[in-house]
C-alpha positions as CSV (number, residue, x, y, z in Angstrom):
1,X,4.6,-5.7,35.3
2,X,5.6,-5.1,32.0
3,X,5.0,-6.9,28.9
4,X,6.6,-6.3,25.4
5,X,7.8,-8.1,22.3
6,X,11.0,-9.2,21.1
7,X,11.9,-7.4,17.9
8,X,10.6,-9.7,15.0
9,X,9.8,-9.1,11.1
10,X,6.5,-10.2,11.6
11,X,3.6,-9.1,14.0
12,X,2.6,-11.3,16.9
13,X,-0.5,-12.4,18.4
14,X,-0.8,-12.8,22.3
15,X,-3.4,-13.2,24.7
16,X,-3.4,-11.0,27.8
17,X,-6.3,-12.0,30.3
18,X,-6.9,-10.2,33.3
19,X,-8.3,-12.2,36.4
20,X,-10.4,-10.4,39.1
21,X,-10.9,-10.4,42.7
22,X,-8.5,-10.7,45.6
23,X,-6.1,-13.3,44.0
24,X,-5.6,-11.1,41.0
25,X,-3.6,-12.6,38.1
26,X,-2.8,-11.9,34.7
27,X,-2.6,-15.0,31.9
28,X,-0.2,-14.2,28.9
29,X,-0.5,-17.0,26.0
30,X,1.5,-16.6,22.9
31,X,-0.5,-18.0,19.9
32,X,0.9,-19.4,16.8
33,X,1.0,-16.5,14.2
34,X,3.2,-18.8,11.7
35,X,6.1,-16.5,12.4
36,X,9.0,-16.3,15.0
37,X,8.1,-13.9,17.8
38,X,8.5,-13.7,21.5
39,X,6.7,-12.0,24.5
40,X,9.3,-10.6,27.4
41,X,7.4,-10.5,30.5
42,X,9.2,-8.3,33.1
43,X,8.1,-8.2,36.8
44,X,10.1,-6.4,39.9
45,X,11.4,-10.0,40.7
46,X,12.1,-11.5,37.4
47,X,12.0,-12.0,33.8
48,X,10.3,-14.4,31.6
49,X,10.2,-15.1,27.6
50,X,7.6,-16.7,25.9
51,X,9.1,-17.8,22.7
52,X,7.4,-20.9,21.8
53,X,3.7,-20.6,20.0
54,X,0.9,-21.8,22.3
55,X,2.7,-21.3,25.6
56,X,1.7,-19.5,28.5
57,X,2.4,-18.1,31.9
58,X,0.6,-16.5,34.9
59,X,1.6,-13.3,36.7
60,X,0.4,-12.5,40.1
61,X,-0.9,-8.8,40.9
62,X,1.7,-8.9,43.7
63,X,4.6,-8.4,41.0
64,X,6.1,-11.9,42.3
65,X,8.3,-13.8,39.9
66,X,6.2,-15.1,36.8
67,X,4.9,-18.6,37.1
68,X,7.0,-21.2,34.8
69,X,6.1,-21.6,31.2
70,X,3.6,-24.3,30.5
71,X,2.0,-25.5,27.0
72,X,-1.5,-24.5,26.1
73,X,-3.4,-27.1,23.8
74,X,-4.8,-25.7,20.7
75,X,-8.1,-26.8,21.8
76,X,-8.2,-25.3,25.3
77,X,-7.5,-22.0,23.4
78,X,-10.1,-22.5,20.8
79,X,-12.5,-23.7,23.7
80,X,-11.9,-20.7,26.3
81,X,-11.0,-18.0,24.1
82,X,-12.7,-18.9,20.5
83,X,-15.1,-16.1,20.4
84,X,-12.7,-13.6,21.7
85,X,-10.3,-14.5,19.1
86,X,-13.1,-14.4,16.5
87,X,-13.9,-10.8,17.4
88,X,-10.3,-9.4,16.8
89,X,-9.0,-7.7,13.6
90,X,-7.0,-9.9,11.4
91,X,-3.2,-10.1,12.2
92,X,-1.1,-7.9,9.7
93,X,0.2,-9.6,6.6
94,X,4.1,-8.7,6.3
95,X,6.1,-9.0,3.2
96,X,9.9,-8.4,2.5
97,X,11.4,-7.3,-0.7
98,X,15.2,-7.1,-1.1
99,X,17.5,-5.0,-3.7
100,X,20.4,-5.6,-5.5
101,X,23.3,-3.6,-4.1
102,X,23.2,0.2,-4.5
103,X,20.2,-0.4,-6.7
104,X,16.7,0.2,-7.2
105,X,16.2,-3.2,-8.8
106,X,14.5,-6.1,-6.9
107,X,16.2,-9.4,-6.6
108,X,14.6,-12.2,-8.8
109,X,13.1,-13.9,-5.8
110,X,11.3,-10.6,-4.7
111,X,9.6,-9.9,-7.8
112,X,7.3,-12.7,-6.8
113,X,6.1,-11.0,-3.5
114,X,4.4,-8.4,-5.7
115,X,1.5,-10.6,-6.5
116,X,1.3,-11.9,-2.9
117,X,1.0,-8.3,-1.7
118,X,-1.7,-7.7,-4.0
119,X,-3.6,-10.7,-3.1
120,X,-3.4,-9.7,0.5
121,X,-4.6,-6.0,-0.3
122,X,-7.5,-7.5,-2.1
123,X,-8.7,-9.7,0.7
124,X,-8.3,-7.1,3.5
125,X,-10.1,-4.1,1.8
126,X,-10.7,-1.7,3.0
127,X,-6.9,-1.6,4.6
128,X,-4.1,0.2,5.4
129,X,-0.6,-0.4,3.8
130,X,2.7,0.4,5.1
131,X,5.7,0.8,3.1
132,X,9.1,0.9,4.8
133,X,12.5,1.4,2.9
134,X,16.0,0.4,4.4
135,X,19.5,0.1,3.2
136,X,22.6,-1.6,4.3
137,X,25.6,0.2,5.9
138,X,27.7,0.6,2.5
139,X,27.6,4.4,1.5
140,X,26.9,7.6,3.6
141,X,24.1,8.1,6.1
142,X,22.7,10.7,3.9
143,X,22.8,8.7,0.6
144,X,21.3,5.8,2.4
145,X,18.4,7.6,3.6
146,X,17.6,8.9,0.0
147,X,18.3,5.5,-1.5
148,X,15.7,3.7,1.3
149,X,13.1,6.4,0.2
150,X,13.7,5.5,-3.2
151,X,13.4,2.2,-2.6
152,X,10.0,2.4,-0.9
153,X,8.8,4.6,-3.5
154,X,9.7,1.9,-6.2
155,X,7.8,-0.6,-4.4
156,X,4.8,1.8,-4.0
157,X,5.1,2.1,-8.1
158,X,5.5,-1.5,-8.6
159,X,2.2,-2.1,-6.3
160,X,0.2,0.2,-8.7
161,X,1.4,-1.2,-12.0
162,X,0.2,-4.3,-10.6
163,X,-3.3,-3.0,-10.0
164,X,-3.1,-2.6,-6.2
165,X,-5.7,-0.2,-5.1
166,X,-3.7,1.7,-2.4
167,X,-6.0,3.9,-0.6
168,X,-4.8,4.3,2.7
169,X,-0.9,3.9,2.6
170,X,2.2,5.6,4.1
171,X,5.5,5.4,2.8
172,X,8.5,5.6,5.6
173,X,12.2,5.3,5.1
174,X,14.9,4.7,7.5
175,X,18.3,4.4,5.6
176,X,20.7,2.3,7.4
177,X,19.2,2.7,10.6
178,X,17.0,-0.2,11.6
179,X,19.1,-3.1,10.2
180,X,17.8,-6.8,10.2
181,X,21.5,-7.7,10.5
182,X,23.5,-5.6,12.7
183,X,27.0,-4.7,11.2
184,X,29.7,-2.5,11.1
185,X,29.7,0.9,8.9
186,X,30.6,0.4,5.3
187,X,29.3,-3.5,5.2
188,X,27.1,-4.4,2.2
189,X,24.5,-6.7,3.8
190,X,21.9,-8.4,1.4
191,X,19.3,-9.0,4.0
192,X,19.6,-5.4,5.3
193,X,18.9,-3.9,1.5
194,X,15.1,-4.5,1.8
195,X,11.7,-2.8,1.6
196,X,9.0,-4.4,4.2
197,X,5.2,-4.1,3.3
198,X,2.8,-4.3,5.9
199,X,-1.0,-4.8,5.3
200,X,-3.7,-4.6,8.0
């Protein structure tokens, strides 16, 4: 059995509960993280996709096809797994900032995200912060790599200016390699001109 998640901007939260004894079963529940996500369950005999919050499925150890997806009441999750959930670290907070074409200038709406990131860092201290830079596919690959690095560093500087204490921070950049919206080469796609910030 193999369990993975579909690509998503936000993190995901799922419970994988292992049974015991001869009739060994695993139970997977996709919890409501407030953001779109999905869990894919692959066995030798089939695939199941959980993409609605508070749904689950059971998988037997003999690699038989996963049981049908079923709804899981919020009360049941709290009653059965409340202590387990409370002992888990907080789900990472994710933020997206968008840029004007071929520029280090944020679009107007993204300026409002800086205080939100600052508040999240303050609430989670001590925490780790990751800043990821990206571009669309307009321009050469080498140029886009440099631009994505400059965008990530620009967001780092904006957070510092806003008074955010960034002790454990990593800055990574991927140019045009990981688009939110796949496009042909040379296409300027606003949703790909971005910096993602993850606070955990």
